[in-house]
N, C-alpha and C positions, 0 to 999 in steps of 0.2 A: 492598348493600355490595360485591358482586362487580363491579358496574358501575363504582364509583369506583376499585376496585382496577385494573381494566383501563385506566382513564384514566391513573392514576398510572404504570403500567408502560409506557405508550406515549408519555410525554413525555421530552424529552431532558435535563431538569434533574434532578439527584439530589435526592430528597426524603426527609428523615429525620425520624421522630417520636420525641420524648423525653418521658418523664414528669417529675413534679416532682423526682425523685431523679436525673435525667439518665440514666435507663435507657432503652435503645432499645425502642421499641414498634412501629415499622414502618420499612421501608426499601424503596423502589421499585427497579425493574430498573436504571435509570440510576445510582442510588446504589450498587448492588451493583457495577456495572461500574467506577465511578469509584474506590471504596474497595477494590476487588479482594477482595471478601468476599461472603458470601451472607446473606440475611435469617435463614435458619435458624440460622446460626452466631452471629449477633450479637444476635438478639432476647433481651432481658433482661440484656444486658451493659451496663456503664457506658460512657458516651461516650468516656472517656479511653482505652479499650481498642481503639478503632477506628483510632487512628494511633500512630506511635512517638513523635514529638516533639510532645507534646500540650500544651505550656505555653500558647501563645497560643490554641490551639483551645479548651481547657478554660476559660481565663479569659474568653473571649467568651461562652461558653454560661452560665457562672455569673453574669456580669454581667446578661445578659438575664433569667435566672431570678430574680435578686434585685431588679432595678429595674423589671422588667416593661415595659421600653422596647425596641422593635425596634432591631436593629443590623444594619449592613451593613459588610463589610470587602472591599476590592478587592485582588485579586492576593495573597491570603494563602497562604503556603507550607504544605504538609502533607507529612509523610514517612510513607508507607504502610508496612505490615508487610513488603511485598516489598523495601523499601529504596528504592523509587522516590520522588522528590520531585515533587510536582505543585503548581500554583498555581490557586487557585480564587477566585471571587467568592462570599463567604459572606453569606447573609441569614438572620437568626434572628428569629422572630416569636413572642411569647408568646401562648398560647391558654389563656385562663382558663376553666375549667368554670363553668357557671352556678351562682352563689351561692358560688363559691370563689375570691374575688378574689386571695387571697394564696397560692394553691396552683395555679400555672399550669404547663401542659405547654408544650413548645416545638416549633415547626415550623421545621426547618432546611432551607434550600435551598442546594444546591451546584452552581455552574456552573463547569466547568473552563475556565480562561482559556487554558491551553496548547492545548486542542483547538480553540477558536475561532480562535486565530492560525494553527493548522495548517490549518483548513478554508479560511481566506482564502488561504494559500499554495497549497493544493491546487487551489482554484478558479482561481487565476492560472496554475498549471501546466497545467490542462486547457485553458484558453483559449489559452495559448501553443502547446500541442500542436495544437489545431485550426487556429490561424493558420499554423503551420508546414506542416501537411498541405495547407492551401489553397494556400500559396505553391508547394509541391512539385508539386501537381496542375497548376497553371498552367504551371510551368516544364517539367514533363514533356510537356505538350501542345506547347509551343513547340519542344522539342528533337526529339520523335519525328516531327513532320510533315516538317521538312527532312531528317531522318535517313533517312526512307523514300525521299525523292527521291534522296538521294546513293546509297543502296544500289541503287535501280532503275537509275540512270544507269550505275553501275559494271557491273551485269549486262548492260545493252545494249552498253556499250563492249567488254566481254569478247567478245561475239559478232562484233564488227567487226574486232578486232585480227588482223592477218595472222600475227603471230609468237607462238607459244605461251609463249615466255619472258616476253613483255610482259604476258601474262594473269595472271602471278603478282602484278603490282601491283594489278590489279583485285580479285583474291582477298584481298589484304591490306585493301583498302578495305571489302570486304563483311564480312570477319571483324571488323574494328574497329567498323563500323556496328552489327553484331549485338551486340558486347560493350557498346557504349554503350546500346543498346536494353535489354539485360538489366539493366544497372546502373540505368537509369531505372525499370524495373519493380520492381526491389528497393527503390528509394527510396520507391515508392508503397506498399510493404508488401503484406501479404496482402489480396487483393481479393475472395476467395471469401466467400460467406455463411458465418456460423457454423453449424456442425452441432451444435446443443445436444442434450445427453443427460445424464442423471444420472451424475455421476462421483464416484469416491472420490479425494480429492486426495492421499491417502497412496499409492495405487497409482501415480499419476503421478510423485510424488517418488521412489518406489522404482525405478520404471522408468528414470528419468534417472540416478539414483545408480548403477545397474548399468552404464549406458552410460559414465559418467565413469570408473568403476573399470576398465572394459575399455580405454578410451582411455589411461588413465594407468598401465596394467599394475599396478593395485592399489596405487599409491603414494599416492593421495589418501586421507586419513582422514575419516570422517564421524561426526558426533554427531547422533543423532536424538532429538528431543523432541516427540513427536506427542501430540495430544489425541485419544484413541480415541473420544470421544463425538461428534466432528464428524459431522453428517449429510452426505449427498451434496450436491454443488453442481451447478447446471446449467452445462455448459461444453462447449467443443469440444476433445476429447481431443488431437487432432493439434496444434492451435495452442498449447494450454497446455503440451504437452510441449516444443514449440519454445521457448517463453518460458523455462521452467525450464532447458532445456539451454543457451540463450544465456548465462544468468546464471552457471550453474555452470562452463561452459566458460571464461568470462571469468576467474573466480576461479582456475581451474587454470592458465590461460595467463599470468597476471600474477605468479604465485607465483615468487619467485627460485629455489626448490627445490621441485618438485612433491611430493617425499617429506615435506616439512615443511608441506604445505598441509592445513589442517583446515577442513572445511565443516560448519556446523551447520544442520540443518533443523528448523524449529520451526513447529507449527501451533497456532492458537488460534481461538476464536470471539469476536467483538466484537458487543455488543448496542447498539442505538440509535446507530448509527455513520453519520456524514455523509460522503458522497463527492461533492465538488463542491457542488451545491446540494440533493442528494437525501439524505433521511434514510432509512436502511435499518434494519429491525428486527434483522436478523441478518446478519453479514458473516464470511466466512472470511478469516483472516489467516495468511499464510505468510511466515515469515522465512527468508531464505537468507543466512547469515553466514559470512564467510571471514576468515582471519587474515593476509591479504596486505598489500601495502604501502599500499593505499588508493587512492582516486581523487585524482589531482593537484588541488591547491586551485584552480588556474585553470580546471579543467574541470567543477567540481562543479555549477555552475549550468547546464551545457549538455550533460550526459552523455546526455540522451534526444533530443538534436537530431541528425538524420541527418548523417553524414560527420564527426562530432566523435569523436575517439579519442585515447587516450594511447599507443597502440602503433603502431610504424612500419609493421607488417604488417597492422594492423587496417583494416576498412572503415568503422567507425563506424555500422553499420546494425543490429547485433544488438539493442542496447538500445532504439533507436527503434522497431524492429519489435515488440519485447516490449511496450513501452508502448502501442503502437497496438492490439495484440491484447487486452490487459487492458482498455483503454478500451472496445473493442467488446463486452466482457463486462459492461459497466456498472461496471467497477472502476477501480483506480488502482494504479500502480507507483511506489514511492518509494525513495529511497536516502539513507542516512546513512553517512558514511565518515570514518574517521581511521586512521592507520597501525596495523595489527594488528587492526582491527575494522571491516569494511565490511558493512553490512546492507542488503539489498534486501528490501522488504516488498511483498507482493502483497495487495490487498484485493479480494475478489470477493464480490458479493452471493449469498446462499444461496437466494434465491427466484427462480424462473423469470421472473416478471414484473418483477423488478428488473434483470435482466441485459439 
């Protein structure tokens, strides 16, 4: 029996067992994650208590229970007790015990449609990021080679000039060549190998929160909603601090009034979560939410592309570097934005061999 339980808990489809009275008899891990509940809490309860708006949900279950005919519904909306509305593909199959043809149990399969669409978008985002990095690597190579020649020629020229006043022009050439080289290096992002070690994600968030409070002279307000049960994650502390700092600093800088800036830090665990094409058993989710003006609509699709920024003084490299670092951890960085509510979400696998 334990063997079958392990199988059910490691598939990505939510599986719910109901008896002849529509009372919950079993719920696998994916079902718990989907319905935002636990099997211990809902075992023995009626199926109507699993969701808020249960009219269509209950009608489908009762139909299969009475007709003993399998049923499938595509894109059916469900409102969870958290208030969140999700869309699922619902499959209900009657399971009649031997010799009890008119007294059947139900097998309910729940496949989240929202998540499938999101997985497709994430996969496209990861491919776009990899394509962008490949283009930048090629461009950097083409720029740095002649740039080295220009710098070397300026150094040689400086030695031959008879007038020291003229040497100032060669120093300008050398300084600007060095500036362009540094810009190209920043475009390439962090090139050092990850120094993975077990990390407490809350320690990183608190460290960056203190940095932002110091920078803003305690004018930025923070709301913390941490899950204390989160285990340590494998990560590079220095690079993850830079990621979180880039996001929080952006929130502070775009706020019209730093004193009115509120940043919410939230951590959760996600089970059976797909990043790109990889299914991870356990993922750490970090939400960084601010009440600023939001990302301009015309930039939403390109905020992780290098040199794209909505601020005149910005370089457009902070978020591109942040995405690159999270990708190297085997994770993903997402953004959803509207005026007054911009949320950056970090997904980081919790197991070393996933990262």
